N, CA and C of each residue as an Amber inpcrd file, in Angstrom:
protein
   255
 -24.4360000  -4.9710000  -2.5620000 -24.0430000  -6.2540000  -1.2060000
 -22.4750000  -6.0640000  -2.3770000 -22.6370000  -6.2270000  -3.9100000
 -21.3370000  -6.4690000  -4.3050000 -20.7570000  -5.0760000  -4.1370000
 -21.2710000  -3.8470000  -3.8030000 -20.0070000  -2.7200000  -3.8470000
 -19.4370000  -2.5810000  -2.0630000 -20.4330000  -3.5950000  -1.2010000
 -19.6710000  -3.5260000   0.1210000 -18.7300000  -4.9110000   0.4040000
 -18.7620000  -5.2970000  -0.9860000 -17.3870000  -6.3880000  -0.6190000
 -16.2000000  -5.7760000  -1.5060000 -16.6820000  -5.2160000  -2.3980000
 -15.6050000  -4.8920000  -3.5330000 -14.5850000  -4.2570000  -2.4830000
 -15.5240000  -2.4270000  -1.6050000 -14.3220000  -1.8210000  -0.7620000
 -14.2170000  -2.6250000   0.5330000 -14.6150000  -4.1020000   1.0470000
 -13.9120000  -4.6100000   2.1800000 -12.5020000  -5.1940000   1.3960000
 -12.8400000  -5.4560000   0.0590000 -11.5330000  -6.5280000  -0.5810000
 -10.5020000  -5.0740000  -0.6280000 -10.7110000  -3.8190000  -1.5940000
 -10.1570000  -3.0560000  -1.4570000  -9.5010000  -2.0460000  -0.1530000
 -10.2150000  -2.0510000   0.8320000  -9.5810000  -1.5280000   2.3210000
  -9.1410000  -3.0810000   2.5080000  -8.9660000  -4.5010000   2.7910000
  -7.9440000  -5.3630000   3.1190000  -7.1710000  -5.2060000   1.7640000
  -6.9020000  -5.4840000   0.9320000  -5.5920000  -4.5410000   0.0640000
  -5.0690000  -4.0050000   0.9870000  -5.2990000  -2.4910000   1.1970000
  -4.7590000  -1.6160000   1.3050000  -4.2250000  -1.7030000   2.6000000
  -4.9100000  -2.1990000   3.5600000  -4.1640000  -2.6440000   4.8710000
  -3.0020000  -3.6460000   4.1270000  -3.2840000  -4.7080000   4.0020000
  -1.5140000  -5.2950000   3.3290000  -0.9240000  -4.9500000   3.1610000
  -1.1460000  -3.5210000   2.3780000   0.3910000  -2.7800000   1.3100000
   0.8000000  -2.2590000   2.9030000  -0.2950000  -1.1150000   3.3950000
   0.1190000  -0.1900000   4.7090000   1.1200000  -1.6450000   5.6030000
   0.9500000  -2.7730000   5.7210000   1.4460000  -3.3780000   6.9210000
   2.4480000  -4.1920000   6.3390000   2.7240000  -4.3710000   5.0440000
   4.1810000  -5.1530000   4.9090000   5.1660000  -3.9320000   4.6580000
   4.4620000  -2.1660000   4.4460000   5.4470000  -1.8120000   4.0090000
   5.9910000  -1.2090000   5.6330000   5.3440000  -1.2370000   6.1940000
   5.7280000  -1.2010000   7.9030000   6.1100000  -1.6290000   8.8070000
   5.9240000  -3.0880000   8.3380000   6.5760000  -3.9290000   9.4420000
   8.4730000  -4.8800000   8.5840000   8.9450000  -4.2680000  10.2400000
  10.7570000  -4.6200000   9.9470000  10.6760000  -6.3290000   9.8530000
  11.6800000  -6.4500000   9.4430000  12.2070000  -7.6770000   9.6240000
  12.4780000  -8.3860000  10.9460000  11.9090000  -9.9030000  11.0060000
  11.9260000  -9.9660000  12.2190000  13.6120000 -10.1150000  12.5930000
  14.3070000 -10.0470000  13.6840000  15.7430000 -10.7310000  13.9760000
  16.7270000  -9.4510000  13.5590000  15.7610000  -8.2120000  12.8010000
  17.2770000  -7.9170000  12.2380000  17.6110000  -6.6170000  12.7950000
  18.5600000  -6.0360000  12.9310000  19.2930000  -4.9730000  13.7210000
  20.5650000  -4.8040000  13.2550000  20.3590000  -3.4310000  12.5430000
  21.2650000  -2.7640000  11.3250000  22.6920000  -2.5080000  12.5980000
  23.6570000  -3.0100000  11.5520000  25.1120000  -2.2290000  12.4460000
  24.9390000  -0.9890000  12.5810000  25.9600000  -0.6970000  13.6200000
  26.1510000   0.9970000  13.3390000  26.5060000   1.2800000  12.0930000
  27.0620000   1.1970000  10.9720000  27.3410000   1.9770000   9.8250000
  26.3660000   2.4100000   9.1960000  25.7760000   0.8130000   9.4610000
  24.0560000   1.3340000   8.5920000  23.1190000   2.3080000   9.2030000
  23.7380000   1.9000000  10.5780000  22.6100000   3.1940000  11.2000000
  22.9060000   4.6310000  10.9610000  24.4560000   4.6680000  11.0720000
  25.1430000   6.1010000  11.2430000  24.7680000   7.2400000   9.8010000
  24.5960000   5.4850000   8.2610000  24.4510000   6.1440000   7.3520000
  23.1630000   6.6710000   7.3710000  22.1290000   6.2680000   7.9360000
  20.9350000   6.4620000   7.8170000  20.8550000   7.7840000   8.1070000
  21.5690000   7.9150000   9.5850000  21.2680000   9.5500000   9.6300000
  21.9320000  10.2220000   9.1350000  22.6670000   9.8760000   8.2160000
  23.7480000  10.9730000   7.4590000  22.7260000  11.1380000   6.3280000
  22.0430000  10.2280000   5.9450000  21.1660000   9.8350000   4.2600000
  20.0940000  10.9360000   4.2480000  19.7110000  11.7480000   3.8850000
  18.3630000  12.3220000   3.4230000  17.3140000  11.8900000   3.4290000
  16.0700000  11.6060000   4.3440000  14.9240000  10.8170000   4.7000000
  14.3350000  11.0550000   3.2960000  13.3520000  10.1260000   3.2720000
  12.6250000   9.4060000   2.2300000  10.7860000  10.9250000   2.5040000
  10.3110000  11.8490000   1.4090000   8.9180000  12.2870000   2.1560000
   8.0920000  11.4860000   2.1370000   7.9650000  10.6420000   1.0180000
   7.3160000  10.1050000   0.6130000   7.5560000   8.9710000  -0.2130000
   6.4350000   7.4030000  -0.4590000   6.7010000   6.7350000  -0.7890000
   5.2780000   6.4020000  -1.5440000   5.2340000   5.5040000  -2.2970000
   4.2140000   5.2880000  -2.9240000   4.4480000   3.3700000  -3.3210000
   3.0210000   3.0680000  -3.4200000   3.3480000   1.2900000  -4.2000000
   2.0060000   1.0780000  -4.5960000   2.0960000   0.6300000  -5.7290000
   0.9390000   0.5210000  -6.3930000   0.5690000  -1.2990000  -6.6030000
  -0.7090000  -1.6320000  -6.3150000  -0.9460000  -3.4180000  -6.6320000
  -1.9490000  -3.5110000  -7.3040000  -1.8280000  -4.5190000  -8.2840000
  -2.9950000  -4.7780000  -8.8240000  -3.6980000  -5.7410000  -8.4810000
  -4.5160000  -5.7730000  -8.4990000  -5.6930000  -7.0170000  -7.9740000
  -6.3060000  -7.5400000  -9.0650000  -6.7320000  -8.9390000  -8.7940000
  -7.2500000  -9.9400000  -9.6530000  -8.3270000  -9.5970000 -10.5870000
  -9.0390000  -8.4540000  -9.7340000 -10.4280000  -7.9700000 -10.9490000
  -9.8310000  -7.0230000 -11.5280000  -8.2860000  -6.7120000 -11.6010000
  -7.5530000  -5.8850000 -12.8830000  -7.8400000  -4.3410000 -11.8820000
  -8.3860000  -3.8390000 -11.0850000  -8.2110000  -2.6200000  -9.9800000
  -6.4930000  -2.6120000  -9.6760000  -6.4990000  -1.2030000 -10.1550000
  -4.7570000  -0.7750000  -9.5050000  -5.1930000   0.2260000  -8.0710000
  -4.6000000  -0.7340000  -7.1240000  -4.6970000   0.4580000  -5.7510000
  -2.7840000   0.9370000  -5.5030000  -3.2770000   2.2400000  -5.3960000
  -1.8860000   2.6020000  -4.5790000  -1.5850000   3.4050000  -3.8750000
  -1.4480000   3.2840000  -2.7290000  -0.9880000   3.2770000  -1.6620000
   0.1640000   4.5770000  -1.3320000   0.1240000   5.7500000  -0.7630000
   1.0740000   6.7370000  -0.7400000   1.3280000   7.4990000   0.5110000
   2.3490000   7.0830000   1.1770000   2.7350000   7.7340000   2.3330000
   3.2410000   9.0280000   2.3880000   2.8880000   9.5670000   2.9880000
   3.0780000  11.5820000   3.0610000   4.0680000  11.9800000   4.0580000
   4.5820000  12.5450000   4.3950000   5.6750000  13.0280000   4.6550000
   5.6810000  12.9340000   6.5500000   3.9410000  13.4220000   6.6510000
   3.2470000  12.3710000   7.9150000   3.2830000  11.7060000   8.3690000
   3.3740000  10.8160000   7.6750000   3.3950000   9.4610000   8.2300000
   1.7710000   8.8640000   8.1150000   1.2840000   9.6410000   7.5330000
  -0.1460000   9.3460000   7.0680000   0.0730000   8.5080000   5.5400000
  -1.1220000   7.3260000   5.6200000  -1.7040000   6.8230000   4.3020000
  -2.7780000   7.3650000   3.4740000  -2.5560000   7.2340000   2.2650000
  -3.5130000   8.0080000   0.9740000  -4.1530000   6.8520000   0.3540000
  -5.1890000   6.2940000  -0.1490000  -5.2590000   5.3130000  -1.0440000
  -5.9060000   5.6510000  -2.2210000  -5.5600000   5.5760000  -3.9000000
  -6.3540000   6.0300000  -4.7370000  -6.2690000   4.5310000  -4.9300000
  -7.8430000   4.1180000  -5.4680000  -8.5240000   3.0380000  -6.5810000
  -8.5740000   3.2710000  -7.6660000  -7.9510000   2.6460000  -8.8120000
  -8.3310000   2.8910000 -10.4670000  -9.0730000   1.8060000 -10.8350000
 -10.4230000   2.2390000 -11.1190000 -10.7370000   0.7780000 -11.6370000
 -10.6740000   0.3370000 -12.9670000 -10.7190000  -0.9800000 -13.5000000
 -10.4530000  -1.4720000 -14.2610000 -11.0940000  -1.1560000 -15.5810000
 -10.3700000  -0.9880000 -17.0980000 -11.3910000  -0.7120000 -17.8970000
 -12.1690000  -1.6930000 -17.9750000 -13.4960000  -1.6070000 -19.0270000
 -14.3640000  -2.5540000 -19.7780000 -15.1110000  -2.4820000 -18.8320000
 -16.3350000  -2.9700000 -19.5420000 -17.9910000  -3.6650000 -18.3140000
 -16.9550000  -4.1170000 -17.3230000 -18.5940000  -4.2850000 -16.3290000
 -18.1550000  -4.8070000 -14.8500000 -18.7750000  -6.3340000 -15.1800000
 -18.2790000  -7.2940000 -14.6470000 -18.6390000  -8.5800000 -15.0950000
 -19.2090000  -9.0120000 -13.9880000 -20.1420000  -9.6480000 -13.8320000
 -20.9130000 -10.8380000 -12.6090000 -22.2640000 -10.5110000 -12.2280000
 -22.5870000 -10.5250000 -11.6140000 -24.3070000  -9.7780000 -11.2400000
 -24.0700000  -8.7890000  -9.6530000 -25.2870000  -7.6180000 -10.2950000
 -25.0050000  -7.1410000  -9.2420000 -27.3300000  -6.9030000  -8.7270000
 -26.7760000  -6.9560000  -7.6200000 -28.1660000  -6.2960000  -6.8840000
 -29.1120000  -5.6110000  -6.6130000
């Protein structure tokens, strides 16, 4: 049961990070000069974002060149506190 809750928390955190990276600003439209600069600037192939959860675990979401996400979870060091069933 505890493992299931942790998995849900990690997947939920990864979803929040992914949504925050993909969501455009409401009502924001780039100017023509910004659009032109974006077209001439080299595109970033990958992006990496890391979040530390309140449990101490670290979740890293990486966006690949194909737009797909990879999620890596690093458990916090030390003993696990709490009950297990």
